[in-house]
N, C-alpha and C positions, 0 to 999 in steps of 0.2 A: 800420753803418751809419743814417750823419746825413745830416740832410735841412734846412735854415734853422732848427738848433742842436734839432732832435726827434729821437729814437731810432724808424729806419721794421725792424719785424719784415718779415719774409719772410712771402706767404702772400697769404690775403684782400684785399680793399680793402674800403670801406666800411666801414658802423658794425655792426655783428650783431642782427639781427632778435631784437626780444623778443618776449616771449608774446601781447600784443599786440598785433604786427604777425601773428605766425601765426594767430591767430586769427580777424582780419579778409581776413587772407588766404583764409582756407578759405570762411569767410563766404561775400567774393566767388567763390570758384569752386565755392560751393554755387548760386550766385542765378547762375549764367551757368550753369550746368548745367541749371537750373529754366530759361531761359529758350530754353536748346539742345529739351529734351524741348517747348517747347508749340510753336514752330520748325515742329521735326519734325511733333508733333499738325497743326501746319495744314495745314501739305504732303501730308501726308497725305490729309487732308477736300477738299485743292485734287483731286489724282489720282481720287481716288473721285463724286466730281463727278463731273471732265472725261471718268474711265470711263462711269459710269451712262448719261452725255448722248448719250454716244457710242456704248453698245448702246441706246439708244431711235431714233437717228437706223440705225440698222444694222436695228431691226425696225421698221422706218417703210417704208423703201428695200426691203427683204427683200417687203412684202406688197402694196406699189406693184408687185413683180418679174411678182408671182405675181398680181396682177390683171394688166396686159400678156401675162402666157400665156396666160391665159383668152380676153381678147382677140382674141388673136391664133389659138390655136385654135379662135376661133368662128368666124375671117373662114379658117381651111380652112374647115371646112366650111359656105361660101358663105354664112350670116349675118354680117349688122351688129351689133352690139351697140350698145343704144339709147343708151349712154354718150359713144363714138361719135361719131352724130348727134349728139348737144347738144354732143359738139367743134364739132365742123363747121359748126353752124348759128350758134355761137358766135363763129368766130372769122370767118364771115361779117358776122355784124352788127356784132363789131369792128372790122374791117377798112371799113365803111361809115361807122362813125361818126369812124376815123381820116380818112380821105377827106375829107368834111364837117367835121374840123375843120384839117383844114391848106386846105382853098381860104378856111375864113372866116380865118385868122389872114393867107393870099399876099390876102384883099383889106382887110385894118388894112393890110399893110405897104404896098401896092399906095397905095392913101388917105394914108397918113404921105409917103410917097416922092414925093406928085406936089402937094405942097399944102408950097409954101418958108419 
């Protein structure tokens, strides 16, 4: 086949890779593999940290559940645990503080609205 004054051979197109190109390709492949292994290592570290944090959270929730079970058993026996008493008195104090804060804020908004 003659195209543009040159003889064309059937087969592969483009330039043939030289030894330099093969070495460069091999080095790029090695570098890519290194980067892939590094990404994989980071991904595994992240997942391990995630699992360990979830395990710690599960342990904390189990302890809290056990504490609530003990409180319920004590209340079934007619005893009120001191922790519940403290929570109740703390909530009452908290509600009183919230109410006083609301009153103060309401007074400020009324004062601001009355002043043109």
